[in-house]
C-alpha positions in Angstrom: 105.9 -214.8 -262.5 105.3 -216.6 -259.3 108.1 -214.7 -257.7 106.6 -211.4 -258.9 103.2 -212.4 -257.5 104.8 -213.2 -254.2 106.5 -209.8 -254.0 103.2 -208.1 -254.9 101.4 -209.9 -252.1 104.1 -209.1 -249.7 103.9 -205.4 -250.7 100.1 -205.3 -250.3 100.4 -207.0 -246.9 103.0 -204.5 -245.8 100.8 -201.6 -247.1 97.8 -203.0 -245.2 99.8 -203.3 -242.0 101.0 -199.7 -242.4 97.5 -198.5 -243.0 96.2 -200.4 -240.0 99.1 -199.2 -237.8 98.7 -195.6 -239.0 94.9 -195.7 -238.6 95.3 -197.1 -235.0 97.8 -194.3 -234.3 95.5 -191.7 -235.8 92.5 -193.0 -233.8 94.5 -192.9 -230.6 95.7 -189.4 -231.5 92.2 -188.2 -232.1 90.9 -189.7 -228.9 93.7 -188.1 -226.8 93.2 -184.8 -228.5 89.4 -184.8 -227.9 89.9 -185.7 -224.2 92.5 -183.0 -223.8 90.5 -180.5 -225.9 93.4 -179.5 -228.0 94.1 -179.3 -231.8 95.8 -182.1 -233.7 99.5 -181.5 -234.4 101.3 -183.4 -237.0 104.4 -183.3 -239.1 103.5 -182.5 -242.7 106.5 -184.4 -243.9 105.5 -187.6 -242.1 105.4 -190.4 -244.7 102.5 -192.3 -243.3 100.2 -189.2 -243.2 101.2 -188.6 -246.9 100.7 -192.3 -247.7 97.2 -192.4 -246.2 96.3 -188.9 -247.5 95.0 -187.8 -244.1 95.8 -184.1 -244.2 92.2 -183.2 -245.1 90.9 -185.4 -242.3 93.2 -183.8 -239.8 92.3 -180.3 -241.0 88.6 -181.1 -240.6 89.1 -182.5 -237.2 91.0 -179.4 -236.1 88.3 -177.2 -237.4 85.7 -179.2 -235.4 87.9 -179.0 -232.3 88.3 -175.2 -232.7 84.5 -174.8 -233.0 84.0 -177.0 -229.9 86.6 -175.1 -227.9 85.2 -171.8 -228.8 81.7 -172.9 -227.9 82.9 -174.4 -224.6 84.8 -171.2 -223.8 81.8 -169.1 -224.6 79.6 -171.1 -222.4 82.2 -171.1 -219.6 82.3 -167.3 -219.9 78.6 -167.0 -219.7 78.5 -169.3 -216.6 81.2 -167.2 -214.9 79.3 -164.1 -215.8 76.0 -165.4 -214.3 77.8 -166.7 -211.2 79.5 -163.3 -210.7 76.2 -161.4 -211.2 74.4 -163.6 -208.6 77.3 -163.3 -206.3 77.3 -159.5 -206.4 73.6 -158.9 -205.6 72.6 -158.3 -202.0 69.7 -160.7 -202.0 70.3 -164.3 -201.0 70.2 -166.6 -204.0 69.9 -170.3 -203.9 69.7 -172.8 -206.7 68.6 -176.4 -205.9 67.6 -179.5 -207.7 64.4 -181.5 -207.7 65.5 -183.2 -204.4 66.1 -179.8 -202.9 69.8 -180.2 -202.7 71.6 -176.9 -203.0 73.6 -176.6 -206.2 74.6 -172.9 -205.8 74.5 -170.4 -203.0 75.8 -166.8 -203.5 77.8 -164.9 -200.9 74.8 -163.1 -199.5 73.1 -166.4 -198.7 76.2 -167.8 -197.1 76.6 -164.7 -195.0 72.9 -164.7 -194.0 72.8 -168.4 -193.2 76.3 -169.5 -192.2 76.1 -173.3 -192.3 79.5 -174.2 -190.8 80.4 -176.0 -194.0 79.8 -176.1 -197.7 76.2 -175.3 -198.5 76.5 -177.0 -201.9 75.1 -180.5 -201.6 73.2 -179.8 -198.4 69.4 -180.1 -198.3 67.5 -176.9 -198.3 65.4 -178.0 -195.3 68.4 -178.6 -193.2 69.5 -175.0 -193.5 66.2 -173.1 -193.8 63.7 -174.5 -191.4 60.4 -172.8 -192.3 57.0 -174.2 -192.8 55.9 -171.2 -194.8 58.9 -171.6 -197.1 58.1 -175.2 -197.8 54.5 -174.4 -198.5 55.6 -171.7 -200.9 58.0 -174.1 -202.7 55.3 -176.8 -202.9 52.9 -174.4 -204.4 55.5 -173.3 -207.0 56.4 -176.9 -207.9 52.7 -177.5 -208.8 52.2 -174.7 -211.3 55.8 -173.7 -212.2 54.8 -170.1 -212.4 57.0 -167.4 -210.9 55.6 -166.4 -207.6 56.4 -163.9 -204.8 55.4 -164.3 -201.2 56.4 -163.2 -197.7 57.7 -166.0 -195.6 59.1 -166.2 -192.1 61.7 -168.4 -190.6 63.4 -168.6 -187.2 67.1 -168.3 -187.3 69.2 -168.5 -184.1 66.3 -167.5 -181.9 65.3 -164.6 -184.0 62.2 -164.4 -186.3 63.3 -163.2 -189.8 61.0 -162.1 -192.6 61.7 -162.5 -196.3 60.1 -161.7 -199.6 60.7 -164.9 -201.5 60.5 -165.3 -205.3 60.9 -168.5 -207.2 61.5 -169.3 -210.9 62.5 -172.3 -212.9 66.2 -172.4 -213.6 67.5 -172.5 -217.2 70.7 -173.8 -218.6 73.1 -171.6 -220.5 71.9 -173.1 -223.7 68.3 -172.1 -222.9 67.1 -175.6 -222.2 64.9 -175.9 -219.1 66.4 -177.9 -216.3 65.0 -179.5 -213.2 66.6 -176.9 -210.9 64.8 -174.0 -209.1 66.1 -170.6 -208.4 65.1 -169.0 -205.1 65.7 -165.4 -204.2 65.2 -164.2 -200.6 65.0 -160.5 -199.9 65.3 -159.6 -196.2 62.4 -157.5 -195.1 62.8 -158.0 -191.4 63.6 -154.4 -190.8 60.7 -153.2 -193.0 58.4 -155.6 -191.1 59.7 -154.1 -187.8 59.1 -150.6 -189.1 55.6 -151.5 -190.2 54.9 -152.7 -186.7 56.3 -149.5 -185.2 54.2 -147.4 -187.6 51.0 -149.2 -186.6 51.8 -148.8 -183.0 52.7 -145.2 -183.5 49.4 -144.4 -185.3 47.5 -146.3 -182.6 49.3 -144.4 -179.8 48.8 -141.0 -181.6 45.1 -141.8 -182.1 44.7 -142.7 -178.4 46.7 -139.6 -177.2 44.6 -137.3 -179.3 41.3 -139.0 -178.5 41.5 -138.6 -174.7 41.8 -134.8 -174.5 39.4 -134.3 -177.3 36.8 -136.5 -175.5 37.3 -134.4 -172.3 37.0 -131.1 -174.2 33.9 -132.2 -176.1 32.2 -133.5 -172.9 32.7 -130.4 -170.8 31.9 -128.1 -173.7 28.6 -129.9 -174.3 27.8 -129.6 -170.6 28.5 -125.9 -170.7 26.3 -125.4 -173.7 23.4 -127.6 -172.7 23.3 -127.1 -168.9 24.8 -123.6 -168.5 21.9 -122.3 -166.4 22.1 -125.1 -164.0 25.8 -124.7 -163.3 27.2 -122.7 -160.4 30.0 -120.2 -161.2 32.5 -122.5 -159.5 31.4 -125.5 -161.6 31.5 -123.4 -164.7 35.0 -122.2 -163.9 36.1 -125.8 -163.2 34.8 -127.0 -166.5 36.5 -124.2 -168.3 39.8 -125.0 -166.6 39.4 -128.7 -167.7 38.8 -127.5 -171.3 41.8 -125.2 -171.1 44.2 -127.8 -169.7 43.3 -130.4 -172.2 43.5 -127.9 -175.1 47.0 -127.1 -173.8 47.8 -130.8 -173.7 46.7 -131.2 -177.3 48.9 -128.3 -178.3 52.0 -129.8 -176.6 51.3 -133.1 -178.2 50.9 -131.7 -181.7 54.1 -129.6 -181.2 56.1 -132.7 -180.1 54.8 -134.7 -183.1 55.8 -131.9 -185.5 59.2 -131.7 -183.8 59.7 -135.4 -184.2 58.6 -135.3 -187.8 61.0 -132.5 -188.6 63.9 -134.2 -187.0 63.3 -137.4 -189.0 62.5 -135.8 -192.3 64.8 -132.7 -192.3 67.9 -133.4 -190.1 69.8 -130.8 -192.2 67.8 -128.0 -190.5 70.2 -127.9 -187.6 72.1 -124.6 -187.1 75.6 -125.5 -185.9 77.6 -122.7 -184.3 80.5 -122.5 -181.9 78.8 -122.0 -178.5 79.4 -122.4 -174.8 77.8 -125.4 -173.0 78.6 -123.6 -169.7 76.5 -120.6 -170.7 73.6 -122.9 -171.7 73.7 -124.7 -168.4 73.8 -121.5 -166.4 70.7 -120.1 -168.3 68.9 -123.4 -167.6 69.7 -122.9 -163.9 68.5 -119.3 -163.8 65.2 -120.1 -165.7 64.3 -122.8 -163.2 65.5 -121.2 -160.0 62.1 -119.9 -159.1 60.5 -123.4 -159.3 62.7 -124.7 -156.5 61.1 -125.3 -153.1 62.5 -122.8 -150.6 63.9 -125.5 -148.4 65.7 -128.7 -149.4 65.9 -128.2 -153.2 68.9 -127.1 -155.3 70.2 -127.2 -158.9 74.0 -127.7 -159.0 76.4 -127.2 -161.8 79.5 -129.4 -162.3 81.4 -128.1 -165.3 84.8 -129.2 -166.6 86.9 -126.0 -167.0 88.8 -127.6 -169.9 85.7 -127.4 -172.1 86.1 -124.6 -174.6 83.2 -123.4 -176.8 82.5 -126.0 -179.5 80.2 -126.7 -182.4 76.6 -127.7 -181.7 73.1 -126.4 -182.2 72.4 -124.3 -179.1 68.6 -124.2 -179.7 68.3 -128.0 -180.0 70.6 -128.8 -177.1 68.7 -126.3 -175.0 65.6 -128.4 -175.9 67.4 -131.5 -174.7 68.5 -130.0 -171.3 65.1 -128.3 -170.7 63.3 -131.5 -171.4 65.4 -133.4 -168.9 65.1 -130.8 -166.2 61.3 -130.6 -166.9 61.1 -134.4 -166.4 62.8 -134.1 -163.1 60.3 -131.5 -161.9 57.4 -133.6 -163.3 58.3 -137.1 -162.2 60.6 -136.4 -159.3 59.1 -133.3 -157.7 60.6 -134.0 -154.3 64.2 -134.2 -155.4 66.7 -132.5 -153.2 69.5 -132.2 -155.7 69.4 -131.8 -159.5 72.9 -131.8 -161.0 73.8 -130.5 -164.5 77.1 -132.0 -165.4 79.5 -131.6 -168.4 83.0 -133.0 -168.7 85.5 -134.0 -171.4 86.0 -137.7 -171.9 89.5 -139.3 -171.5 90.4 -138.8 -175.2 88.9 -135.3 -175.4 86.7 -136.4 -178.3 83.3 -136.0 -176.6 81.6 -133.7 -174.1 79.8 -136.0 -171.7 76.7 -134.3 -170.3 74.4 -135.5 -167.6 71.2 -134.5 -165.7 71.1 -136.3 -162.4 68.4 -136.3 -159.8 67.9 -138.1 -156.5 64.2 -138.8 -157.0 62.3 -142.1 -156.9 64.1 -143.7 -159.8 62.9 -146.0 -162.6 62.5 -149.7 -162.3 64.8 -152.1 -164.1 61.9 -153.3 -166.2 61.0 -149.8 -167.5 64.5 -148.4 -167.9 65.4 -150.0 -171.4 62.2 -148.5 -172.9 62.2 -144.9 -171.7 63.5 -143.5 -175.0 60.7 -145.2 -177.0 57.8 -143.1 -178.3 54.9 -142.8 -176.0 56.4 -145.0 -173.4 55.5 -143.9 -169.9 56.8 -145.4 -166.7 53.6 -144.3 -164.9 51.0 -143.7 -167.5 48.3 -142.3 -165.3 50.5 -139.8 -163.5 52.3 -138.8 -166.8 49.0 -137.7 -168.4 47.9 -135.9 -165.4 51.1 -133.9 -165.4 51.0 -133.1 -169.0 53.6 -135.5 -170.4 53.3 -136.7 -174.0 55.6 -139.6 -173.9 57.7 -138.1 -176.7 60.2 -135.9 -174.9 63.0 -138.5 -174.4 62.5 -139.8 -177.9 62.9 -136.2 -179.3 66.0 -135.8 -177.1 67.5 -139.0 -178.4 67.0 -137.9 -182.0 68.6 -134.5 -181.4 71.7 -136.0 -179.8 72.1 -138.7 -182.4 71.9 -136.2 -185.2 74.7 -134.3 -183.5 76.8 -137.5 -183.7 76.4 -138.4 -180.0 74.7 -141.1 -177.9 72.2 -141.3 -175.1 72.1 -143.6 -172.1 70.2 -143.8 -168.8 71.0 -145.2 -165.3 68.5 -145.5 -162.5 68.0 -147.2 -159.1 64.6 -147.3 -157.4 64.6 -145.0 -154.4 68.0 -143.4 -155.3 67.4 -141.4 -158.5 68.0 -141.3 -162.2 70.9 -140.1 -164.4 70.3 -139.4 -168.1 73.6 -139.1 -170.0 74.2 -137.7 -173.5 77.4 -137.1 -175.4 78.3 -134.4 -178.0 81.3 -134.6 -180.3 83.9 -132.1 -179.2 84.4 -130.2 -182.5 86.0 -126.8 -182.0 84.8 -125.5 -185.5 81.7 -126.0 -187.6 83.6 -127.2 -190.6 83.3 -130.9 -189.8 79.8 -130.7 -188.3 77.5 -133.6 -189.4 74.8 -131.3 -190.8 76.2 -127.8 -191.4 
């Protein structure tokens, strides 16, 4: 009996040791599997699994792990999808924490504000130095409402304008986090266009007001004091009214031309025509304006230029405008050269109108193609200039696919150059 009892105790002890050993192995196995995020694998014939009856436990653990992995994969997919979406949009997107350390910056933000290193982890203020942005973020932090505002910041010596919007960032599970999502839409170009529009309206108003005031003043004098005016005075007043009415007419026509060019560039009529013929007609039309002594219009034409595709009416406008400018602003020129030649690659016809007049100062030269810009404002108005001619010319040439440049030296003359693509057919014209 004692011997049986001893064997029984020994058996129980061994069983307990097996259980303890197996349990420890199981715990370690579970722990390793959880860390590695993989299912539990076991041999169904293993004696200690059978002894402990752990198949149900392993099955439940695997089911739990499957659910966890599925949920993790789903969340990872959602995050990747969100990240890809934010990366694809054109606006700069930044996500930062409560300390304003950047957690995420999309490709647009990294292109717009190249940091020289990883933006993640950097403080927002170290990259975007803008008092208006900081004020905007402070206001958002106080009320947590989605806001939209225009901000400005200086970047590499240039003033940039953005429409900024802010919102509280949310986790994939839907729980609110301490992060903030900032979207910056670049409106610098729109801001510039707005300034141009205001200046344009102001300039147009001024240009219209001046001749209208003159017409109104002289017309009132003729009506109220007609009896007191001499015939010479009356004729002088009528001439003033006529000249300013003509000035208004030219201004309105130039404004309409500019508007048509900007709104309907497809109205060009491209045909295969001769630039030589166009230049010769310009010479004939202006021959009578030349002073009998000391003035000449010369043609310098490249004989290799065959008829090519352009809009003869529009290019005639360009050449006429340049010749008219020479007569208006350089009336004492001795030579006016109309030049056309092929470039080295025979891809463009390079045209020039060159005079040996008084020239344009270095300060004024970069601005001569701007609307309403006049080198000598007083003399320009007296001579009937609207300040739109060169701007119209630039538009016409650019819509042909060419470019416009200018060279000038005070006391030596001015050269206006424009290029036209050398297309021998109308099939590949930009606006056919």
